[in-house]
C-alpha positions as CSV (number, residue, x, y, z in Angstrom):
1,X,0.0,0.0,-0.1
2,X,1.3,3.3,-0.8
3,X,2.4,5.5,2.0
4,X,0.3,8.7,1.4
5,X,-2.8,6.2,1.0
6,X,-1.9,4.6,4.3
7,X,-1.7,8.0,6.1
8,X,-5.1,9.0,4.5
9,X,-6.7,5.8,5.6
10,X,-5.4,6.2,9.0
11,X,-6.0,9.9,9.4
12,X,-8.7,10.8,12.7
13,X,-10.9,12.3,10.1
14,X,-10.9,9.8,7.8
15,X,-11.7,7.1,10.8
16,X,-14.2,9.6,11.9
17,X,-16.3,9.4,8.7
18,X,-15.5,5.7,8.1
19,X,-17.1,5.2,12.0
20,X,-20.4,7.5,11.2
21,X,-20.7,6.2,7.4
22,X,-20.7,2.4,8.6
23,X,-22.9,3.3,11.5
24,X,-25.2,4.8,9.4
25,X,-25.6,1.9,7.3
26,X,-25.8,-0.4,10.3
27,X,-28.7,1.6,11.5
28,X,-30.4,1.2,8.2
29,X,-30.0,-2.4,7.8
30,X,-31.2,-3.0,11.2
31,X,-34.2,-0.3,10.7
32,X,-36.9,-3.1,10.9
33,X,-35.6,-4.5,14.2
34,X,-35.3,-0.8,15.7
35,X,-38.8,-0.1,14.6
36,X,-39.8,-3.2,16.6
37,X,-37.7,-1.6,19.6
38,X,-39.3,1.6,19.6
39,X,-42.7,0.2,19.5
40,X,-41.7,-1.5,22.8
41,X,-40.1,1.5,23.8
42,X,-43.0,3.7,23.5
43,X,-45.1,2.2,26.5
44,X,-42.2,2.3,28.8
45,X,-41.7,6.1,27.9
46,X,-45.3,7.0,28.1
47,X,-45.3,5.4,31.6
48,X,-42.6,7.9,32.8
49,X,-39.6,6.3,31.6
50,X,-36.4,7.5,30.5
51,X,-34.6,7.5,27.0
52,X,-30.9,8.1,26.8
53,X,-28.5,8.3,23.8
54,X,-25.6,6.0,23.9
55,X,-22.6,6.1,21.8
56,X,-19.3,4.5,21.8
57,X,-18.3,1.7,19.4
58,X,-21.8,2.0,18.5
59,X,-25.2,4.1,18.6
60,X,-28.2,3.0,20.6
61,X,-31.2,4.4,22.4
62,X,-31.7,3.2,25.9
63,X,-35.1,2.9,27.4
64,X,-35.6,2.5,31.2
65,X,-38.8,2.7,33.4
66,X,-41.2,0.7,35.3
67,X,-43.0,-0.7,32.0
68,X,-39.6,-2.0,31.0
69,X,-39.0,-3.7,34.4
70,X,-42.6,-5.1,34.0
71,X,-41.8,-6.5,30.6
72,X,-38.4,-7.8,31.3
73,X,-39.3,-9.6,34.4
74,X,-42.3,-11.5,32.1
75,X,-40.0,-12.1,29.2
76,X,-41.0,-15.2,27.6
77,X,-37.5,-16.7,27.6
78,X,-37.2,-16.0,31.6
79,X,-36.6,-12.6,33.3
80,X,-33.6,-10.5,32.2
81,X,-31.8,-7.2,33.1
82,X,-31.8,-5.7,29.5
83,X,-32.4,-6.9,25.9
84,X,-31.7,-5.1,22.6
85,X,-33.8,-4.8,19.7
86,X,-32.1,-3.0,16.8
87,X,-30.4,0.1,18.1
88,X,-32.7,0.0,21.1
89,X,-32.0,-1.1,24.6
90,X,-34.6,-1.9,27.0
91,X,-33.1,-2.2,30.4
92,X,-34.5,-2.6,34.0
93,X,-33.6,0.2,36.6
94,X,-32.1,-2.3,39.2
95,X,-30.2,-4.6,36.7
96,X,-28.6,-2.0,34.6
97,X,-25.0,-2.1,35.0
98,X,-21.8,-0.9,33.0
99,X,-21.3,-4.6,32.3
100,X,-24.8,-5.1,31.2
101,X,-24.8,-2.1,29.0
102,X,-21.5,-3.5,27.3
103,X,-23.0,-6.7,26.8
104,X,-26.5,-5.2,25.0
105,X,-24.3,-3.1,22.8
106,X,-22.7,-6.0,21.3
107,X,-26.0,-7.4,20.4
108,X,-27.0,-3.7,19.0
109,X,-23.6,-4.1,17.0
110,X,-24.4,-7.9,15.9
111,X,-27.8,-6.5,14.7
112,X,-26.0,-3.8,12.9
113,X,-24.2,-6.3,10.9
114,X,-27.1,-9.1,10.7
115,X,-30.0,-6.9,10.0
116,X,-33.5,-8.4,9.9
117,X,-31.7,-11.8,9.6
118,X,-30.3,-11.7,13.2
119,X,-33.5,-12.9,15.2
120,X,-33.3,-16.1,12.9
121,X,-29.4,-16.2,13.2
122,X,-29.8,-16.1,17.0
123,X,-32.5,-18.6,17.1
124,X,-30.4,-20.9,14.7
125,X,-27.4,-20.5,16.7
126,X,-29.5,-21.7,19.9
127,X,-31.0,-24.5,18.0
128,X,-27.2,-25.6,17.0
129,X,-26.3,-25.5,20.6
130,X,-29.4,-27.5,21.7
131,X,-28.7,-30.3,19.0
132,X,-25.1,-30.6,20.0
133,X,-26.3,-31.1,23.6
134,X,-25.6,-27.7,25.0
135,X,-27.3,-25.0,26.7
136,X,-29.2,-22.8,24.2
137,X,-28.2,-19.3,25.9
138,X,-24.7,-19.9,27.2
139,X,-23.4,-21.8,23.8
140,X,-25.2,-19.2,21.6
141,X,-22.4,-17.7,19.4
142,X,-23.9,-14.2,19.8
143,X,-23.9,-14.6,23.5
144,X,-20.7,-15.9,23.7
145,X,-19.3,-12.9,21.7
146,X,-21.2,-10.6,23.9
147,X,-19.8,-11.8,27.1
148,X,-16.3,-11.6,25.5
149,X,-17.0,-7.9,24.7
150,X,-17.7,-7.5,28.5
151,X,-14.0,-8.7,29.4
152,X,-12.7,-6.0,27.1
153,X,-14.6,-3.1,28.9
């Protein structure tokens, strides 16, 4: 690679432009999932919930409130502290920590990468774990990657 081109690629302004371009493409690709997340977030906000824009390695909308607590305690797959739906993270008040947020933001990045195929890929990974006699959650490749992201924080 030529030195001038290499310098251009590693310039901070080029890196920022690349980050925001890829972030925008990820938001568009995951838009159907994010729309569903916004539909879930709407009653949370209407019942005096809180919204917060989170950005770091990715951009997400963090939603918390009493209705989020209610939903997460009664999730069909069991109680949870948080869940990512596209670029929306629905989180409980009492179970939200930096570690949990980093974990969920890893799922946001996965949704940006996989788009509308993400829920199907996630379920397929759980099914594959079950077929191999493993735990559907702990051996799901997306959960393994999210737990790995926690360690790098």
